C-alpha positions in Angstrom: 36.0 21.4 -31.3 32.7 23.1 -32.5 31.1 19.1 -32.0 32.7 19.1 -29.0 31.2 23.0 -27.9 27.9 22.3 -29.4 27.4 19.1 -27.3 28.1 20.7 -24.5 25.8 23.5 -25.3 22.8 20.5 -25.6 23.6 19.1 -22.5 23.4 23.1 -20.7 19.8 23.5 -22.6 18.6 19.7 -21.4 19.7 20.2 -17.9 18.2 23.8 -17.7 14.7 22.4 -19.1 14.9 19.2 -16.9 15.3 22.6 -14.1 12.8 24.0 -15.4 10.1 21.1 -15.2 11.3 20.2 -11.9 11.0 23.7 -10.3 7.4 24.5 -12.6 4.7 25.4 -9.6 1.2 23.8 -10.1 -2.1 25.2 -8.6 -5.7 23.0 -8.2 -8.4 25.0 -7.8 -11.7 23.0 -6.1 -14.9 22.9 -5.3 -14.3 21.0 -2.1 -11.0 19.8 -1.2 -10.8 17.1 1.5 -7.7 18.1 3.1 -8.0 14.7 5.8 -6.2 17.3 8.3 -9.8 18.8 9.5 -12.6 19.3 7.3 -13.1 19.7 3.9 -12.2 22.9 2.4 -14.5 24.6 0.5 -13.9 26.8 -2.4 -9.9 25.8 -2.4 -6.6 26.3 -3.6 -3.5 23.4 -3.2 -0.2 24.9 -4.7 2.7 22.4 -5.3 6.2 23.5 -5.5 9.1 20.9 -6.6 6.9 17.7 -5.9 5.8 18.8 -2.6 2.7 20.6 -1.2 3.6 24.5 -0.8 0.1 25.7 0.6 -3.0 24.6 1.1 -6.4 26.7 2.1 -9.2 28.5 1.2 -9.0 30.4 -2.6 -8.9 34.1 -0.6 -6.0 33.5 1.3 -3.8 31.3 -0.8 -1.8 32.5 -3.2 -1.7 31.4 -6.8 2.2 32.0 -8.7 1.6 33.8 -11.5 3.9 31.7 -13.3 2.2 28.6 -12.1 0.1 26.0 -13.8 -3.3 26.1 -12.9 -6.3 23.4 -12.9 -9.5 23.1 -11.9 -11.7 20.5 -9.9 -14.7 19.7 -8.8 -13.6 17.2 -6.1 -9.9 17.1 -4.7 -8.9 14.3 -2.5 -4.9 12.8 -1.4 -4.2 10.3 -3.6 -5.5 7.3 -2.6 -3.3 4.4 -1.1 -3.8 1.0 -1.6 -3.1 -0.9 1.6 -2.4 -4.3 0.2 -2.2 -5.5 -3.2 -0.3 -7.5 -5.3 -0.7 -5.0 -8.3 2.8 -4.8 -10.4 3.9 -8.1 -9.7 0.1 -9.5 -10.8 -0.1 -8.8 -14.3 -3.2 -7.5 -16.0 -3.1 -10.4 -18.8 -3.5 -12.7 -16.0 -1.2 -15.7 -17.5 2.0 -17.3 -16.7 4.4 -15.3 -17.9 2.8 -11.8 -15.9 2.1 -14.1 -12.6 4.8 -13.4 -10.4 2.9 -13.0 -7.0 3.2 -16.6 -5.2 6.0 -19.1 -5.6 4.8 -22.5 -4.7 8.4 -24.6 -4.6 7.9 -24.2 -0.9 6.1 -22.9 2.0 9.0 -20.3 4.0 10.0 -17.8 1.6 10.7 -14.5 3.4 13.7 -14.1 1.5 11.9 -13.4 -1.4 11.7 -9.4 -2.7 8.8 -7.3 -3.9 11.0 -5.3 -5.8 12.7 -8.8 -8.4 9.3 -9.3 -9.1 8.4 -5.7 -10.0 7.1 -4.7 -13.2 6.0 -1.1 -13.4 5.6 -1.3 -17.1 2.4 -4.0 -16.1 -0.7 -2.3 -17.5 -2.6 -3.1 -14.4 -0.1 -0.3 -12.8 -2.0 2.7 -15.2 -5.3 0.5 -14.4 -5.6 1.4 -11.1 -3.8 4.5 -11.2 -7.1 6.1 -13.1 -9.2 5.5 -10.2 -7.0 7.9 -8.3 -4.9 5.3 -6.9 -1.3 6.3 -6.2 -0.1 4.6 -3.6 0.6 1.0 -3.3 1.7 -1.7 -0.6 1.9 -4.7 -3.0 4.3 -7.8 -3.5 4.2 -11.3 -2.8 -0.1 -12.5 -2.0 -1.4 -14.6 0.4 -1.3 -18.5 -0.1 2.1 -19.5 1.0 2.9 -19.9 4.9 5.2 -16.8 4.2 5.3 -16.2 1.0 7.9 -13.0 0.8 8.0 -9.8 1.0 6.1 -6.4 0.0 6.9 -3.4 -0.4 6.0 0.6 -1.3 5.2 2.2 -4.2 3.9 5.2 -6.2 2.1 4.0 -9.5 4.1 6.3 -11.9 8.0 6.1 -13.5 9.6 3.7 -16.3 11.5 1.1 -13.1 10.4 -0.1 -10.2 13.2 2.4 -8.5 11.1 6.0 -10.1 8.3 5.4 -7.9 10.0 3.0 -4.8 8.2 4.1 -1.3 10.2 1.4 1.0 11.7 -1.0 -0.2 10.8 -3.5 2.4 7.8 -2.8 3.7 6.4 -6.0 5.1 7.1 -10.1 5.5 3.9 -11.9 4.2 2.4 -14.8 6.2 -0.7 -16.4 5.9 -2.5 -18.2 8.4 -5.5 -19.2 6.4 -7.1 -22.1 4.2 -5.1 -20.9 1.0 -1.8 -21.4 2.5 -2.6 -24.8 3.8 -1.5 -28.3 1.4 -3.5 -31.3 0.9 -2.1 -34.6 0.7 1.0 -35.4 2.3 2.7 -31.6 1.6 2.9 -29.6 4.5 1.8 -27.5 6.1 -1.9 -29.3 6.3 -3.4 -28.3 9.2 -3.1 -25.2 11.7 -1.2 -26.7 14.6 1.4 -27.9 11.5 1.5 -24.3 10.0 2.5 -22.8 13.8 5.2 -24.8 14.3 7.1 -24.3 11.3 6.3 -20.6 12.3 7.7 -21.4 15.4 10.5 -23.4 14.3 11.9 -20.6 11.7 11.6 -17.9 14.2 13.6 -20.1 17.0 16.4 -20.7 14.6 16.4 -17.3 13.4 17.1 -16.5 17.1 19.5 -18.8 17.3 21.1 -17.3 14.3 20.9 -14.0 15.4 23.2 -14.9 18.4 25.4 -16.8 16.3 26.0 -14.1 13.9 27.3 -11.7 16.7 29.6 -13.9 18.3 33.4 -12.6 18.5 34.5 -16.2 17.8 35.0 -17.0 14.0 34.5 -20.6 14.6 31.1 -19.8 16.0 30.1 -16.9 13.9 27.6 -18.1 11.2 27.7 -17.8 8.1 25.1 -15.4 6.1 21.8 -16.9 5.7 19.1 -14.6 3.6 16.0 -16.6 4.8 17.3 -15.7 8.4 18.5 -12.5 7.9 15.2 -11.3 6.8 13.2 -13.6 9.5 16.1 -11.4 12.0 14.7 -7.9 10.7 11.4 -9.1 11.6 12.4 -9.7 16.0 14.3 -6.7 15.5 11.1 -4.9 14.8 12.6 -3.2 11.6 9.8 -4.6 9.6 6.5 -6.0 10.3 5.4 -9.3 9.9 1.8 -9.3 8.1 -0.6 -12.1 8.9 -3.5 -12.7 6.5 -6.0 -14.2 9.0 -9.5 -14.8 8.7 -11.3 -17.1 11.1 -11.1 -15.9 14.9 -8.9 -19.1 15.5 -6.2 -18.1 13.6 -6.7 -14.2 14.5 -5.9 -15.6 18.0 -3.0 -17.3 16.6 -1.5 -14.2 15.5 -1.2 -12.7 18.1 0.0 -15.4 20.3 3.1 -15.8 18.4 3.6 -11.8 17.6 3.2 -12.1 22.1 5.9 -15.1 22.1 8.5 -13.3 19.9 8.1 -9.6 20.1 7.3 -8.5 16.6 5.5 -5.7 15.0 2.2 -7.2 13.6 -0.1 -5.9 11.2 -3.5 -7.9 11.1 -4.9 -8.4 7.5 -7.8 -9.6 6.0 -9.5 -10.4 9.5 -13.1 -11.4 7.9 -14.1 -12.5 11.6 -12.5 -10.0 13.8 -15.9 -8.3 14.4 -15.5 -11.3 16.5 -12.1 -10.4 18.3 -12.5 -6.4 18.5 -11.7 -6.7 22.9 -8.3 -8.9 21.7 -7.7 -7.0 18.2 -7.4 -3.2 20.8 -5.2 -5.0 23.9 -3.0 -6.1 20.8 -2.8 -2.8 19.9 -2.1 -3.9 15.7 -3.9 -2.3 12.9 -6.1 -4.2 10.3 -6.1 -4.3 6.7 -9.1 -5.5 6.2 -10.5 -7.3 3.2 -11.9 -6.4 0.0 -15.6 -5.2 1.1 -17.5 -7.0 -2.3 -14.8 -10.5 -2.2 -16.6 -13.7 -2.0 -17.9 -14.8 1.5 -17.2 -18.2 1.3 -14.6 -20.7 3.4 -12.6 -18.4 5.3 -14.7 -15.2 4.6 -18.1 -17.1 5.6 -18.9 -14.6 8.5 -17.0 -12.0 6.7 -19.6 -8.5 6.5 -19.6 -5.2 5.0 -20.2 -3.6 8.4 -16.8 -4.3 9.9 -14.7 -2.0 8.6 -17.5 0.9 10.6 -17.6 -1.4 13.5 -13.4 -1.9 14.0 -13.1 2.0 13.8 -16.1 2.5 16.5 -14.3 0.6 18.2 -10.9 3.2 17.6 -8.8 0.2 16.2 -7.3 1.9 12.9 -8.2 0.4 9.6 -7.1 0.5 6.0 -8.7 -0.8 2.7 -7.2 -3.4 0.2 -7.7 -4.3 -3.5 -6.0 -7.4 -1.9 -5.3 -10.7 -3.8 -7.8 -13.6 -5.5 -7.3 -17.0 -7.5 -9.1 -15.8 -10.2 -9.7 -13.1 -13.1 -9.1 -10.4 -12.2 -7.2 -11.1 -9.2 -6.8 -7.5 -7.8 -9.4 -5.1 -6.8 -10.1 -1.2 -7.3 -9.6 -0.2 -3.4 -11.6 3.0 -4.5 -15.1 0.5 -4.9 -14.4 -1.5 -2.3 -14.3 1.8 0.2 -17.2 2.5 -0.9 -18.9 -0.2 0.1 -18.0 0.7 3.5 -19.5 4.1 2.9 -22.6 2.7 2.4 -22.1 0.4 5.6 -22.0 2.3 8.6 -18.6 4.2 7.7 -19.6 7.4 5.5 -17.7 9.2 2.8 -15.1 10.5 5.7 -14.7 7.7 7.0 -14.4 5.3 4.6 -12.2 8.0 2.6 -9.6 7.5 5.3 -9.4 3.8 4.7 -7.9 4.7 1.3 -5.5 7.8 2.7 -4.3 9.2 5.9 -5.1 5.9 8.0 -3.6 3.6 5.0 -0.6 6.1 4.9 -0.5 5.6 9.1 -0.3 1.5 9.3 1.8 1.4 6.7 4.2 4.4 8.7 4.2 7.1 5.6 1.9 9.4 6.8 5.4 11.9 6.7 4.8 11.5 3.5 1.0 10.9 1.8 -2.5 10.3 3.1 -3.7 14.0 3.4 -3.1 17.3 1.6 -0.6 19.2 3.8 2.3 21.4 3.6 5.4 19.7 2.8 3.4 16.2 1.8 4.4 15.0 -1.4 2.1 16.1 -4.1 -0.3 13.7 -4.6 -3.5 14.6 -5.9 -6.7 12.8 -7.4 -9.0 15.0 -9.0 -12.8 13.8 -9.1 -15.9 15.0 -10.7 -18.1 14.5 -8.3 -18.4 12.3 -5.1 -16.4 9.7 -4.7 -18.0 7.1 -3.9 -21.1 7.8 -6.4 -20.8 4.7 -9.2 -21.5 7.7 -11.9 -18.5 9.5 -10.9 -15.0 9.7 -12.5 -11.7 10.2 -11.4 -10.9 12.4 -14.5 -7.0 13.5 -13.0 -3.9 12.5 -11.0 -1.1 13.8 -9.6 2.1 12.2 -8.5 4.6 13.9 -7.5 3.1 17.6 -8.8 3.3 15.7 -12.6 0.9 13.9 -14.2 2.0 10.9 -15.8 3.3 10.6 -19.3 0.5 10.5 -21.9 -2.1 11.5 -19.2 -3.4 15.0 -18.9 -6.1 16.5 -17.3 -8.4 18.0 -19.3 -10.0 21.0 -17.5 -6.5 23.4 -18.2 -7.3 26.6 -17.3 
């Protein structure tokens, strides 16, 4: 009986400690806070309660709770968002055992789920977090006609479930050279790629009708591939199409118009040649990394494209991307910095990895800006976030530091 009572006491104390840790309030004082909800706040304060932002404003207008943990920072921004990555599937070792971003056994594989391949413990996840990245849209990489699904996750937690924001964010399609096969393998040409996509979507339309049939003899058996494509045709999940050449971008628009699905344009190296068409289509653009190698499909890329798209009123997000060579993923903070230096400016570039990225991914109700009610995701910098000599000195996700990571300037 004594052991039983002792066990109950231990559980009760553990629950109390857990409740206190969850309920703990955090306050961050900064010389400049980029809320992305308006002008930057000078000498500002952010208060986080139960993982959510409870207050934000000038120091004199925000009450800091007496029991709050208080941190001082030079510059505070929302936690950064990588609008398209492969981190968690692409491992830091760059060896076969940690490379799950592409399955080459067949060209159309929408059934492959990012959540099944993501490794929360891969050091690359922690590495990008150290640059202020708190949310990533990650999953199967460009390189097959339909390479699989993507998901949205916070760069925290012990398992994929701990930081999961959205299990299925998009289905990844590639209309670029990287998805075309050599020799007698298919697809080998643009025409074949488009034909295979149309065939898959038409078959899915037929499948959807049969699944809705009340006649047991006509009702189709469940098909995992077609179920995923059916979610695209029902506009539940967007199709993210990686296309760089102007003619490939035009093909993506034509396909979206024919089958009436939600489209996100990814890569888009020649999007500066397609401004009117992109605006008419009303689609957002996840632009290629600014420092990607400008050859092949990217030979007409420009570091000014982000500014050109922004000035045309097109929603733009920045990405770390995926490459077939080391390191296979980039740091989205540095890519946005190049766009800032090429016409986008500091706040314009910051939008591509905060609020505009969140809007593209349809998660701006939770992240992307520092506003009351949103997740307590913050990045601390010791200077201009886009200056090469600046450091990200701390990251809060849901109001907490990851185990083993602390911020040195504790009040």
